Structure formats: C-alpha cells, structure tokens
N, C-alpha and C positions, 0 to 999 in steps of 0.2 A: 456553564461555569468556565471562566477564563482566568488565566494567570499570565502575568508579564514578567519576563526575565531578560534584562539587558536589551530591551527594545524588541524582543521577540514575544509575540502573544501566542500562548497555547490555550486552545479551547477544547474542553472535554465534554462528551455527551453525558446524559443522565446515568449511563451505566459505568462511567469512569474511564471510557476508552478515549484515546486522543482522537479528536475530530478534525481540528484545524490548526495549522501553524502559519503565522503571518508576521511580517515586519513592515515598518514604514518604507523601507527601501527595496523590498523584494516582492516576489509573487506570493500568492496564498496557496498553500498546499492543504488539500482535504483528503481524509481517509475514509474508505468505505469498508464496512465489515459485514460478514455473514456469521451471526452469533458473535463469538469471541475472535474469530479468525479474520485477520486483515486480508482483504481480497483485491483492493485497488487503491491507487493514489492518483489524485487529480491536481494539476497545477494550473491555476487560472482557468479552471473549467474543462481542461483537456486531460484525458487519461494519460498518465506517463508510465505507470507500472501496474502490472496485473500479477497477483499472487495465487498459487495453488497449494493447498494443504492436504495432507493425508489425515485420516480419521485420528483424532486424539493428539495431533502434533501441534506444538506451540510455535515451531519454526517452520516457515514455508518450505516445502520440498522443492519448489520451482518458482521462479518469477521471470517475467518478461519486461525488459526495459524498452518500452515502446519508442522512446526518443532515439536510442542507439540502435534499435532494430535487432537486438541480440537477446537470446534466452540466457538465463543463468540458473545454475542448479546448486542447491546446498547439500545434495546427497550424492547423486551419480548421474552419468550421462543419459541413462535410460529415461530420466524424467523429462528430458528435452522433447521427447515425442509429444508431450502434452501441449506444447506450443501450437501444434497444428490441428488439435482436435477442437471442435466447436461445442459449446454447451447446447444441450438439447432442450 
C-alpha cells in the first residue's frame, strides 16, 4: 500500500508499518522491524541506523547512526555499551 504526499511516496507493509520512503529526487529509505519494533534503516540498500529497544518500549532506548559513526541514547549513557555487543 503506497501513498504520495508532495512528491514523497510512503509505502506501508500489510501490518500498517512504514516500510519505504522515496522521492523522485532523493534516495529510497527502507525500514526493518522485529515485530512492532523498528530495528534498522537502510538508504539505497546500505544500513544507516540500527535501533535497540527494551521489552515493551515504543521508543528505542539506543540507536547507532552508522554514517556518523556515533551512538545516541534516548535514555542514559549506560545504553551506549550496547553499541559494542554483537547479536548471538
């Protein structure tokens, strides 16, 4: 399902989550989810952001801006340590 707004095309998946944002003059951004939680953003096929949620949280506790090479936290500095742990 897609919607156009001012030259920007928004595409939603069957569950109603934002899947893709594109425009004629810019790159395409796609969103990856784990259930309802946004876990990653891809621009032109390359991962640009990674998100980490806590159980039951709507807002990411932590995200990593891959292009800038910097972690960001929406809660506290302790969440930054998650940037260096690898999924098992």
